DODO-738407 format. One record per residue (C-alpha): residue number from 1; residue in one letter; x, y, z. Coordinates in Angstrom, 1 decimal. Example, Ala and Ser with C-alpha at 12.3 -4.5 7.8 and 13.67 -1.06 7.14 Angstrom:
REM DODO-738407
<pt resi="1" resn="A" u="12.3" v="-4.5" w="7.8"/>
<pt resi="2" resn="S" u="13.7" v="-1.1" w="7.1"/>
This chain:
REM DODO-738407
<pt resi="1" resn="M" u="23.3" v="0.8" w="-23.6"/>
<pt resi="2" resn="T" u="24.1" v="0.0" w="-20.0"/>
<pt resi="3" resn="I" u="21.4" v="0.9" w="-17.5"/>
<pt resi="4" resn="T" u="22.4" v="1.4" w="-13.9"/>
<pt resi="5" resn="R" u="20.4" v="0.4" w="-10.8"/>
<pt resi="6" resn="D" u="20.0" v="2.5" w="-7.6"/>
<pt resi="7" resn="S" u="21.6" v="0.3" w="-4.9"/>
<pt resi="8" resn="K" u="19.6" v="2.1" w="-2.2"/>
<pt resi="9" resn="R" u="16.2" v="1.5" w="-3.9"/>
<pt resi="10" resn="T" u="13.6" v="-0.4" w="-1.8"/>
<pt resi="11" resn="W" u="10.1" v="-1.7" w="-2.3"/>
<pt resi="12" resn="D" u="7.4" v="-2.6" w="0.1"/>
<pt resi="13" resn="Y" u="6.0" v="-6.1" w="-0.2"/>
<pt resi="14" resn="V" u="3.1" v="-7.9" w="1.5"/>
<pt resi="15" resn="C" u="3.1" v="-11.7" w="1.4"/>
<pt resi="16" resn="E" u="0.2" v="-13.5" w="-0.2"/>
<pt resi="17" resn="E" u="-1.1" v="-14.9" w="3.0"/>
<pt resi="18" resn="D" u="-1.4" v="-11.4" w="4.5"/>
<pt resi="19" resn="R" u="-3.1" v="-9.7" w="1.6"/>
<pt resi="20" resn="A" u="-6.6" v="-10.6" w="2.7"/>
<pt resi="21" resn="L" u="-6.0" v="-9.0" w="6.1"/>
<pt resi="22" resn="P" u="-6.8" v="-5.4" w="6.9"/>
<pt resi="23" resn="P" u="-3.8" v="-3.1" w="6.1"/>
<pt resi="24" resn="E" u="-3.1" v="-2.5" w="9.8"/>
<pt resi="25" resn="E" u="-2.7" v="-6.2" w="10.4"/>
<pt resi="26" resn="Q" u="-0.4" v="-6.9" w="7.4"/>
<pt resi="27" resn="T" u="3.3" v="-7.5" w="7.8"/>
<pt resi="28" resn="V" u="5.1" v="-5.2" w="5.3"/>
<pt resi="29" resn="W" u="8.5" v="-6.3" w="4.2"/>
<pt resi="30" resn="T" u="10.9" v="-3.8" w="2.8"/>
<pt resi="31" resn="L" u="13.0" v="-5.4" w="0.0"/>
<pt resi="32" resn="G" u="15.9" v="-3.9" w="-1.8"/>
<pt resi="33" resn="V" u="18.5" v="-4.1" w="-4.5"/>
<pt resi="34" resn="L" u="21.4" v="-6.5" w="-3.9"/>
<pt resi="35" resn="T" u="24.7" v="-4.7" w="-4.0"/>
<pt resi="36" resn="S" u="27.5" v="-6.1" w="-6.2"/>
<pt resi="37" resn="R" u="29.3" v="-7.1" w="-2.9"/>
<pt resi="38" resn="A" u="26.3" v="-9.0" w="-1.7"/>
<pt resi="39" resn="Q" u="25.9" v="-10.7" w="-5.0"/>
<pt resi="40" resn="A" u="29.5" v="-11.8" w="-4.9"/>
<pt resi="41" resn="A" u="29.1" v="-13.2" w="-1.3"/>
<pt resi="42" resn="I" u="26.0" v="-15.1" w="-2.4"/>
<pt resi="43" resn="L" u="27.8" v="-16.6" w="-5.4"/>
<pt resi="44" resn="D" u="30.8" v="-17.5" w="-3.3"/>
<pt resi="45" resn="A" u="28.6" v="-19.2" w="-0.7"/>
<pt resi="46" resn="S" u="26.4" v="-21.0" w="-3.2"/>
<pt resi="47" resn="I" u="29.2" v="-22.9" w="-5.0"/>
<pt resi="48" resn="T" u="31.6" v="-25.3" w="-3.4"/>
<pt resi="49" resn="T" u="34.1" v="-27.8" w="-4.6"/>
<pt resi="50" resn="G" u="32.9" v="-31.3" w="-4.5"/>
<pt resi="51" resn="P" u="34.5" v="-34.7" w="-5.0"/>
<pt resi="52" resn="K" u="37.3" v="-34.7" w="-7.7"/>
<pt resi="53" resn="G" u="37.2" v="-30.9" w="-7.9"/>
<pt resi="54" resn="A" u="33.8" v="-30.6" w="-9.4"/>
<pt resi="55" resn="Q" u="31.8" v="-27.5" w="-8.6"/>
<pt resi="56" resn="V" u="28.6" v="-28.2" w="-6.6"/>
<pt resi="57" resn="E" u="25.8" v="-25.6" w="-6.4"/>
<pt resi="58" resn="R" u="24.1" v="-25.0" w="-3.1"/>
<pt resi="59" resn="P" u="20.8" v="-23.4" w="-3.9"/>
<pt resi="60" resn="G" u="19.5" v="-23.4" w="-0.3"/>
<pt resi="61" resn="S" u="22.5" v="-21.4" w="0.8"/>
<pt resi="62" resn="A" u="22.0" v="-18.9" w="-2.1"/>
<pt resi="63" resn="Q" u="18.3" v="-18.6" w="-1.4"/>
<pt resi="64" resn="L" u="18.9" v="-17.8" w="2.3"/>
<pt resi="65" resn="M" u="21.6" v="-15.3" w="1.6"/>
<pt resi="66" resn="V" u="19.4" v="-13.5" w="-1.0"/>
<pt resi="67" resn="V" u="16.8" v="-12.9" w="1.7"/>
<pt resi="68" resn="A" u="19.5" v="-12.0" w="4.3"/>
<pt resi="69" resn="Y" u="21.0" v="-9.3" w="2.0"/>
<pt resi="70" resn="G" u="17.8" v="-8.3" w="0.2"/>
<pt resi="71" resn="L" u="15.6" v="-7.7" w="3.3"/>
<pt resi="72" resn="K" u="16.0" v="-4.1" w="4.3"/>
<pt resi="73" resn="G" u="13.2" v="-3.6" w="6.9"/>
<pt resi="74" resn="V" u="9.9" v="-4.8" w="8.1"/>
<pt resi="75" resn="R" u="6.8" v="-3.3" w="9.8"/>
<pt resi="76" resn="N" u="4.2" v="-5.2" w="11.9"/>
<pt resi="77" resn="L" u="6.2" v="-8.4" w="12.4"/>
<pt resi="78" resn="Q" u="5.1" v="-10.2" w="15.6"/>
<pt resi="79" resn="D" u="6.3" v="-13.3" w="17.5"/>
<pt resi="80" resn="G" u="4.1" v="-16.1" w="18.6"/>
<pt resi="81" resn="D" u="2.9" v="-14.1" w="21.6"/>
<pt resi="82" resn="G" u="2.0" v="-11.1" w="19.6"/>
<pt resi="83" resn="N" u="5.0" v="-9.0" w="20.6"/>
<pt resi="84" resn="P" u="6.7" v="-6.8" w="18.0"/>
<pt resi="85" resn="V" u="9.8" v="-8.2" w="16.4"/>
<pt resi="86" resn="E" u="12.5" v="-5.9" w="15.1"/>
<pt resi="87" resn="L" u="15.1" v="-6.8" w="12.5"/>
<pt resi="88" resn="S" u="18.5" v="-7.6" w="13.9"/>
<pt resi="89" resn="W" u="21.6" v="-7.2" w="11.8"/>
<pt resi="90" resn="Q" u="25.0" v="-8.8" w="11.4"/>
<pt resi="91" resn="T" u="27.9" v="-8.2" w="9.1"/>
<pt resi="92" resn="G" u="28.6" v="-10.7" w="6.4"/>
<pt resi="93" resn="S" u="31.2" v="-10.7" w="3.6"/>
<pt resi="94" resn="G" u="28.7" v="-8.8" w="1.5"/>
<pt resi="95" resn="G" u="28.0" v="-6.1" w="4.0"/>
<pt resi="96" resn="A" u="25.1" v="-5.7" w="6.5"/>
<pt resi="97" resn="R" u="22.6" v="-8.4" w="6.4"/>
<pt resi="98" resn="V" u="19.7" v="-9.7" w="8.5"/>
<pt resi="99" resn="S" u="20.8" v="-11.9" w="11.3"/>
<pt resi="100" resn="D" u="20.5" v="-15.7" w="11.2"/>
<pt resi="101" resn="E" u="18.4" v="-15.6" w="14.4"/>
<pt resi="102" resn="L" u="15.8" v="-13.4" w="12.6"/>
<pt resi="103" resn="L" u="15.9" v="-15.6" w="9.4"/>
<pt resi="104" resn="D" u="15.4" v="-18.7" w="11.6"/>
<pt resi="105" resn="S" u="12.2" v="-17.2" w="13.0"/>
<pt resi="106" resn="V" u="10.6" v="-16.5" w="9.6"/>
<pt resi="107" resn="P" u="8.4" v="-19.4" w="8.3"/>
<pt resi="108" resn="P" u="9.9" v="-21.3" w="5.4"/>
<pt resi="109" resn="Q" u="7.0" v="-20.4" w="3.0"/>
<pt resi="110" resn="V" u="7.5" v="-16.7" w="3.8"/>
<pt resi="111" resn="R" u="11.3" v="-16.9" w="3.2"/>
<pt resi="112" resn="I" u="10.7" v="-18.6" w="-0.2"/>
<pt resi="113" resn="E" u="8.2" v="-15.9" w="-1.2"/>
<pt resi="114" resn="L" u="10.6" v="-13.2" w="-0.1"/>
<pt resi="115" resn="F" u="13.4" v="-14.8" w="-2.0"/>
<pt resi="116" resn="T" u="11.3" v="-15.0" w="-5.2"/>
<pt resi="117" resn="E" u="10.3" v="-11.4" w="-5.0"/>
<pt resi="118" resn="I" u="13.8" v="-10.1" w="-4.2"/>
<pt resi="119" resn="A" u="15.2" v="-12.1" w="-7.1"/>
<pt resi="120" resn="R" u="12.4" v="-10.8" w="-9.4"/>
<pt resi="121" resn="L" u="13.1" v="-7.2" w="-8.3"/>
<pt resi="122" resn="N" u="16.8" v="-7.5" w="-8.9"/>
<pt resi="123" resn="R" u="16.4" v="-8.5" w="-12.6"/>
<pt resi="124" resn="L" u="16.7" v="-5.7" w="-15.1"/>
<pt resi="125" resn="D" u="14.0" v="-6.2" w="-17.6"/>
<pt resi="126" resn="A" u="12.9" v="-4.6" w="-20.9"/>
<pt resi="127" resn="T" u="10.6" v="-2.2" w="-19.0"/>
<pt resi="128" resn="D" u="13.6" v="-0.9" w="-17.0"/>
<pt resi="129" resn="R" u="15.7" v="-0.5" w="-20.1"/>
<pt resi="130" resn="K" u="12.9" v="1.5" w="-21.8"/>
<pt resi="131" resn="N" u="12.5" v="3.9" w="-18.9"/>
């Protein structure tokens, strides 16, 4: 039996490095389901044609796009001077996504952790099928 996903569903996530902080100091990332259009855009950008027509995977591009399309919001994100940072958006081939400027400001280890969590949340597992 096919089980559908709610494309508007979101989850709050606190990165491991913030979990020891008091709740009011934690950055809370809102992550969401990747739409089919976003998944297609990610796939299109993550495979290119290499020498002699061979397909070449580009995992770094895929990882960055998963975060760009899977990140839906954030609370308590601050810049180096302690000023609040708001998400900025741009339109990509997969719809609305977080801007490159914002992604550039997120530390690499946080982007990797967000990518891992978004990918995990977008897999339909046995528990989802049961419920």
